[in-house]
C-alpha positions as CSV (number, residue, x, y, z in Angstrom):
1,M,116.9,93.5,95.2
2,R,115.6,90.7,97.7
3,Y,113.1,89.1,95.3
4,S,113.3,86.4,92.5
5,K,114.6,87.4,89.0
6,I,111.4,88.8,87.0
7,P,111.6,87.9,83.2
8,S,112.2,90.7,81.3
9,K,109.6,89.8,79.0
10,L,106.9,91.0,81.4
11,F,108.4,94.4,81.0
12,S,108.7,94.5,77.1
13,E,105.3,93.3,77.0
14,N,104.1,96.1,79.1
15,R,105.8,98.9,76.7
16,G,104.4,97.0,73.8
17,K,100.7,97.3,75.1
18,I,101.4,101.1,75.6
19,T,102.9,101.9,72.1
20,K,100.3,99.9,70.3
21,Q,97.9,102.8,71.6
22,L,100.1,106.0,70.8
23,M,99.3,108.2,67.8
24,P,101.7,108.3,64.9
25,D,105.0,110.7,65.5
26,S,104.9,110.3,69.2
27,V,107.5,110.2,72.0
28,V,106.7,109.0,75.4
29,I,108.7,110.0,78.5
30,V,108.6,108.7,81.7
31,L,110.9,109.2,84.5
32,A,111.8,107.5,87.9
33,A,110.7,108.5,91.1
34,Y,112.4,111.4,93.1
35,Q,115.0,110.4,96.1
36,M,112.7,111.9,99.0
37,P,114.6,113.8,101.7
38,R,113.9,112.7,105.1
39,N,116.0,115.1,107.1
40,G,119.6,116.6,107.3
41,D,121.4,114.7,104.4
42,Q,119.3,111.6,104.7
43,F,116.7,110.1,102.3
44,F,113.8,108.0,103.0
45,P,114.3,104.1,101.4
46,Y,114.1,104.3,97.6
47,R,110.7,103.3,96.3
48,Q,110.4,103.2,92.6
49,N,107.5,105.1,90.5
50,S,105.3,102.2,90.3
51,D,104.6,103.0,86.5
52,F,108.2,103.3,85.6
53,F,108.8,99.8,87.1
54,Y,105.8,98.5,85.3
55,L,107.5,99.6,82.2
56,T,111.1,98.8,83.0
57,G,111.6,96.9,86.1
58,I,114.3,99.1,86.9
59,E,114.6,100.4,90.5
60,Q,117.3,103.0,90.4
61,E,116.8,106.5,91.1
62,K,117.5,109.0,88.3
63,S,116.4,106.9,85.4
64,I,114.4,108.0,82.4
65,L,112.6,105.8,79.9
66,V,111.8,107.1,76.1
67,L,109.9,105.7,73.6
68,C,109.6,106.8,69.9
69,N,107.4,105.3,67.3
70,N,108.6,107.6,64.5
71,T,111.9,105.9,63.5
72,G,111.8,105.4,59.9
73,K,111.9,101.8,60.4
74,D,109.3,99.2,61.5
75,E,110.5,98.5,65.0
76,L,109.7,101.0,67.9
77,E,112.9,103.1,69.5
78,E,113.5,102.4,73.0
79,I,116.0,104.0,75.3
80,L,116.6,103.7,78.9
81,F,118.9,106.5,80.3
82,I,120.6,105.5,83.8
83,I,123.4,107.1,85.9
84,K,126.8,106.7,85.0
85,P,128.8,104.5,87.2
86,N,131.7,105.7,89.0
87,D,134.2,104.3,91.5
88,K,133.5,107.1,94.1
89,M,129.8,107.0,94.0
90,E,130.0,103.1,94.5
91,T,132.4,103.4,97.3
92,W,129.9,105.6,99.1
93,E,126.5,104.5,97.9
94,G,127.1,100.9,96.7
95,F,126.3,99.3,93.2
96,K,125.0,101.3,90.2
97,L,123.4,99.6,87.1
98,T,125.9,98.8,84.3
99,Q,124.4,99.2,80.8
100,E,124.7,95.4,80.8
101,R,122.7,94.9,83.7
102,A,120.0,97.3,82.8
103,R,119.6,96.0,79.5
104,E,119.1,92.2,81.1
105,I,116.5,93.5,83.6
106,S,114.7,95.8,81.4
107,A,114.9,94.3,77.7
108,V,115.7,97.7,76.4
109,K,118.3,97.2,73.8
110,T,119.5,100.8,73.7
111,I,121.1,101.8,77.3
112,K,122.6,105.3,77.5
113,Y,123.8,107.6,80.3
114,L,122.0,110.6,81.4
115,E,124.7,113.0,80.3
116,D,123.3,112.0,76.8
117,F,119.7,112.6,77.6
118,D,119.1,116.3,76.4
119,M,121.0,115.6,73.2
120,E,119.1,112.5,72.4
121,L,115.4,113.8,73.2
122,H,116.1,117.0,71.3
123,A,116.6,114.9,68.2
124,L,113.8,112.7,68.9
125,L,111.5,115.9,69.5
126,C,112.5,117.4,66.3
127,R,111.0,114.7,64.1
128,C,107.7,114.1,66.4
129,N,104.6,116.0,67.3
130,H,103.1,114.5,70.1
131,V,104.8,114.3,73.6
132,Y,103.2,111.6,76.1
133,M,103.8,112.4,79.8
134,N,103.0,110.4,82.9
135,I,101.2,112.8,85.2
136,P,99.6,111.1,88.3
137,E,95.8,111.3,88.0
138,D,94.1,110.6,91.3
139,S,90.7,112.3,92.2
140,K,91.3,111.5,95.9
141,F,94.9,112.4,96.2
142,A,96.9,115.3,95.5
143,P,100.0,115.8,97.4
144,E,101.9,118.8,97.7
145,V,105.2,117.4,96.3
146,K,104.8,117.0,92.6
147,S,106.2,114.2,90.9
148,A,109.2,114.2,88.7
149,D,107.1,113.6,85.6
150,Y,105.2,116.7,86.7
151,N,107.8,118.9,87.2
152,F,109.8,117.9,83.8
153,L,106.6,118.5,81.9
154,Q,106.7,122.1,82.9
155,L,110.1,122.2,82.0
156,L,109.6,120.5,78.6
157,K,106.7,123.1,77.7
158,T,108.9,125.9,78.4
159,K,111.5,124.3,75.9
160,Y,109.4,122.8,73.3
161,P,105.9,124.9,73.5
162,L,104.5,123.9,69.9
163,H,104.5,120.4,70.6
164,S,101.1,118.6,71.6
165,Y,101.3,117.2,75.0
166,E,99.3,114.1,75.6
167,R,98.2,111.8,78.6
168,L,99.9,108.4,79.2
169,S,98.1,107.7,82.4
170,P,94.7,106.8,80.9
171,F,96.8,103.8,79.2
172,L,98.8,102.7,82.0
173,K,95.4,102.5,84.0
174,D,93.8,100.3,81.8
175,L,96.3,98.1,81.5
176,R,97.8,97.7,85.2
177,M,93.8,97.0,86.2
178,V,94.5,93.4,84.6
179,K,97.4,91.7,85.8
180,S,99.6,89.0,83.7
181,E,100.3,85.5,84.9
182,E,103.9,86.9,86.0
183,E,102.2,90.0,88.0
184,I,99.7,87.3,89.6
185,N,102.5,85.4,90.9
186,L,104.3,88.3,92.4
187,V,101.0,89.4,94.3
188,K,100.7,85.7,95.3
189,N,104.2,85.8,96.8
190,A,103.2,89.2,98.8
191,C,100.4,87.6,100.0
192,T,102.2,84.4,101.1
193,I,104.3,86.5,103.4
194,T,101.8,88.3,104.6
195,G,100.1,85.4,105.7
196,A,103.5,84.1,107.4
197,A,103.6,87.0,109.6
198,F,100.0,86.6,110.6
199,K,100.5,83.2,111.9
200,H,103.7,84.4,113.6
201,V,101.8,87.3,115.5
202,L,99.2,84.2,116.5
203,K,102.1,82.8,118.2
204,T,103.4,85.8,120.0
205,L,100.5,87.9,120.9
206,R,100.2,88.1,124.7
207,P,98.2,90.5,127.0
208,G,100.2,93.4,127.9
209,M,102.4,93.6,124.8
210,M,102.4,97.2,123.0
211,E,100.9,97.8,119.3
212,Y,104.5,98.7,118.1
213,E,105.6,95.5,119.2
214,V,102.8,93.6,117.3
215,E,104.1,95.9,114.5
216,A,107.6,94.9,114.9
217,E,106.7,91.1,114.9
218,I,105.0,91.7,111.7
219,L,108.0,93.6,110.0
220,Y,110.5,91.0,111.5
221,E,108.6,88.2,109.5
222,F,108.2,90.6,106.2
223,L,112.1,91.0,106.3
224,R,112.6,87.5,107.3
225,Q,110.6,86.1,104.1
226,G,112.6,88.3,101.6
227,S,109.9,91.1,101.5
228,S,111.3,94.8,101.1
229,G,109.1,95.9,103.9
230,V,105.5,96.9,104.0
231,A,103.2,98.0,101.3
232,F,101.4,100.7,103.4
233,Q,101.9,101.9,107.2
234,T,100.8,98.8,109.4
235,I,97.8,99.0,111.6
236,A,98.0,97.4,115.0
237,A,95.0,98.8,116.6
238,S,93.7,97.6,120.0
239,G,90.3,97.9,122.0
240,K,88.5,101.1,120.9
241,N,91.4,102.3,118.4
242,A,90.2,99.6,116.1
243,C,87.1,102.0,115.4
244,V,89.6,104.6,113.8
245,L,89.8,103.3,110.3
246,H,93.3,104.6,109.4
247,Y,94.7,104.3,113.0
248,S,98.6,103.7,113.0
249,E,100.3,105.3,116.0
250,N,100.4,101.8,117.3
251,A,101.3,103.2,121.0
252,C,99.0,101.5,123.2
253,K,98.9,98.6,125.1
254,C,97.0,95.2,124.1
255,S,95.0,94.7,127.0
256,D,93.4,91.5,128.4
257,G,89.8,90.8,127.3
258,E,90.4,93.1,124.0
259,L,90.5,92.4,120.5
260,L,93.3,93.6,118.3
261,L,92.5,94.8,114.7
262,M,95.4,94.3,112.2
263,D,95.3,95.8,108.8
264,F,98.9,95.2,107.2
265,G,100.5,93.9,103.8
266,A,103.8,92.7,102.6
267,E,105.5,94.3,99.6
268,Y,107.7,91.7,97.1
269,A,109.0,93.1,94.0
270,N,106.9,96.1,94.7
271,Y,103.8,94.4,94.5
272,A,101.6,94.8,97.5
273,G,99.5,92.4,99.7
274,D,96.8,93.5,102.1
275,M,95.2,91.8,105.0
276,S,93.1,92.3,107.8
277,R,92.5,90.1,110.8
278,T,90.9,90.6,114.0
279,I,92.0,88.4,117.2
280,P,91.5,88.2,120.6
281,V,94.5,89.6,122.7
282,N,94.1,86.8,125.2
283,G,93.5,84.1,122.9
284,K,89.6,83.6,123.4
285,F,86.8,85.4,122.0
286,T,84.3,86.6,124.7
287,K,80.7,85.6,123.6
288,R,79.9,89.0,122.3
289,Q,82.9,89.5,120.5
290,R,82.3,86.1,118.8
291,E,79.0,87.3,117.9
292,M,80.0,90.3,116.2
293,Y,83.4,88.3,114.6
294,E,80.9,85.8,113.2
295,A,78.6,88.3,111.7
296,T,81.5,90.0,109.7
297,L,82.5,86.8,108.6
298,Q,79.3,86.0,106.8
299,I,79.2,89.2,105.5
300,F,82.9,88.5,104.2
301,K,82.0,85.5,102.8
302,F,78.8,86.9,101.1
303,A,80.7,89.8,99.5
304,K,83.5,87.2,98.2
305,S,80.7,85.3,96.5
306,L,79.8,88.7,94.6
307,M,83.3,89.1,93.2
308,I,83.0,87.8,89.6
309,P,83.6,89.3,86.0
310,G,80.7,91.5,84.9
311,T,80.0,93.3,87.9
312,T,81.6,96.6,89.7
313,I,82.8,97.0,93.0
314,N,79.7,100.0,93.6
315,K,77.5,97.0,92.8
316,I,79.3,94.6,95.3
317,H,79.1,97.4,98.0
318,S,75.2,97.9,97.8
319,E,74.4,94.5,98.3
320,V,77.0,93.9,101.1
321,C,75.4,96.9,103.0
322,K,72.2,95.3,102.8
323,V,73.2,92.5,104.4
324,S,75.3,94.3,106.8
325,E,72.2,96.0,107.8
326,E,70.6,92.7,108.7
327,E,73.8,91.5,110.6
328,Q,73.6,94.6,112.8
329,I,69.9,94.2,113.6
330,K,70.3,90.9,114.5
331,L,73.3,92.1,116.5
332,G,70.7,94.3,118.6
333,L,72.7,97.6,117.6
334,Y,69.1,98.8,116.4
335,S,66.0,97.6,115.2
336,R,64.6,97.4,112.0
337,E,61.8,99.8,113.0
338,D,64.7,102.3,114.0
339,S,66.1,101.8,110.7
340,E,62.8,102.6,108.7
341,N,62.3,105.6,110.7
342,N,65.8,107.1,110.7
343,K,65.8,110.6,109.4
344,S,69.4,111.3,110.0
345,G,70.5,111.5,106.5
346,N,72.8,108.7,106.7
347,P,71.5,105.0,106.9
348,L,72.0,103.5,110.3
349,W,74.2,100.6,109.1
350,F,76.7,103.7,108.0
351,T,77.4,104.2,111.8
352,Y,78.7,100.7,112.1
353,F,80.1,100.1,108.6
354,M,81.4,103.5,107.1
355,H,84.2,102.5,104.3
356,G,83.9,100.4,101.1
357,T,84.0,96.7,100.4
358,S,86.8,96.6,97.9
359,H,89.5,98.5,96.1
360,F,91.8,97.4,93.4
361,M,95.4,96.1,94.2
362,G,98.8,95.6,92.5
363,L,101.9,97.6,92.4
364,D,100.2,100.1,94.7
365,V,97.9,99.0,97.6
366,H,95.1,101.3,96.1
367,D,96.0,100.4,92.8
368,Y,94.7,102.0,89.5
369,G,90.7,101.3,89.0
370,T,87.6,103.1,90.1
371,R,84.4,101.3,91.9
372,D,82.5,101.6,88.3
373,V,85.0,99.5,86.7
374,V,83.7,96.5,85.2
375,L,85.5,93.3,86.8
376,K,87.4,91.4,84.3
377,P,89.4,88.0,84.5
378,G,93.1,89.1,85.9
379,M,92.0,92.1,88.3
380,V,92.8,91.6,91.9
381,I,90.5,93.3,94.5
382,T,90.4,93.3,98.1
383,C,87.0,92.0,100.1
384,E,87.0,94.0,103.3
385,P,83.7,94.3,105.2
386,G,83.9,95.7,108.9
387,L,81.9,96.7,111.9
388,Y,82.7,99.2,114.4
389,V,81.0,99.7,117.5
390,A,82.8,102.4,119.2
391,D,80.3,102.2,122.3
392,E,81.6,98.8,123.2
393,G,85.1,99.0,121.9
394,I,85.0,96.6,119.3
395,G,86.2,97.1,115.8
396,I,86.5,94.1,113.5
397,R,87.4,94.0,109.7
398,I,88.3,90.9,107.6
399,E,90.1,91.4,104.6
400,N,91.4,89.2,101.8
401,D,92.9,89.5,98.2
402,I,90.7,88.2,95.5
403,L,91.7,87.4,92.1
404,I,88.9,87.7,89.4
405,T,88.8,84.5,87.3
406,E,86.7,83.6,84.2
407,N,84.7,81.4,86.4
408,G,84.5,83.5,89.3
409,N,87.3,84.3,91.6
410,F,90.1,83.2,93.6
411,D,91.0,84.1,97.2
412,L,94.8,84.6,97.1
413,M,94.8,84.4,101.0
414,A,92.5,81.4,101.4
415,E,95.1,79.4,103.4
416,I,95.3,82.1,105.9
417,P,93.6,81.2,109.2
418,V,90.1,83.3,109.5
419,E,87.9,81.0,111.2
420,V,87.4,81.4,115.2
421,D,87.9,78.1,116.2
422,E,91.0,78.0,114.0
423,I,92.2,81.2,115.1
424,E,91.9,80.2,119.1
425,E,93.6,77.1,118.4
426,L,96.6,78.4,116.7
427,M,96.9,81.1,119.8
428,K,96.6,78.4,122.1
429,K,99.5,76.5,120.8
430,G,101.5,79.4,120.6
431,K,101.2,79.8,124.3
């Protein structure tokens, strides 16, 4: 791993929070993510299941965590099953966790090898009635490839049909939304690396560069700073490409006089950063570009001021849309009369700002949490209003990551340049 050691106490405390909510006589089973085939005999770079990492800190494939609260003793029974290392495997694939190392990382005292899993699980299930499985529950995302947890559940139901199967996901969702101090520090590191990459782009961007060159400069700085890579696919969208919200082809030229919208984030210890900035390719905003950028920046600052405990993302977005409409009218995109007489079904502001203002962040860039969840201290959300005027070939998005605190919020990216004059000055120095 490329990051500093995470105190194992974090993972043991996370497990403790889960087990307090279980019914008596329960077993919890959580599996590591699959290795995903790429092509031929190759796998994609491995990324651990976020929930598994949250509970163990283990990043190795083919690992299984089992928790049981029916031990006949006061303490919880915890077992972590891992691959048994051997010389041939390590010659071809490199280091595999020893039992001692797995114990040190996870704070799970009982570490066993996978070859013991079936027998150990059978013994636990014979004295327990409830089995908690962690099946992904995202109403907006249903991939064709099923998770390791899902596939194992189908097998388990066949072998042990009379057990009661329960959902672990709701507990994990509630817990992961509120970050511990250690988690917040990991998100801060991801944000710091993301900011360093942005400053690097400010120094290196030139008219004529390809969007994929910008993407390469970002990845270069991520890796140089100790990140494992990107938290999501980098968007480097110049000109009219910026009006495509999830544009990621990054194959066009960044032309003189255009704006470049970048939406990117570093991943550090599996925690994500997520930032958007829009800058002039030649280092100088035109009058119209500056007008639109300043309008978006004002909306951004207003939105950020609303991000406090007790509200929800939906309530924030509702207020942001009202301000967005006012700014769009000032920019001459339509008149107030046009807005009042609009019969199209969607408000006119939606033509130029068609996405949400915020989402939750953490181990996943779109982390657990719905738009109706009441914000609490320790939650991390994004602030990302935008303005997209396809007819003028201009798309602008400004985004920072915001920590909700007892007294309001703390901008985790406050030190990253966002003002027009600051951006232009830094780009001038880079030439």
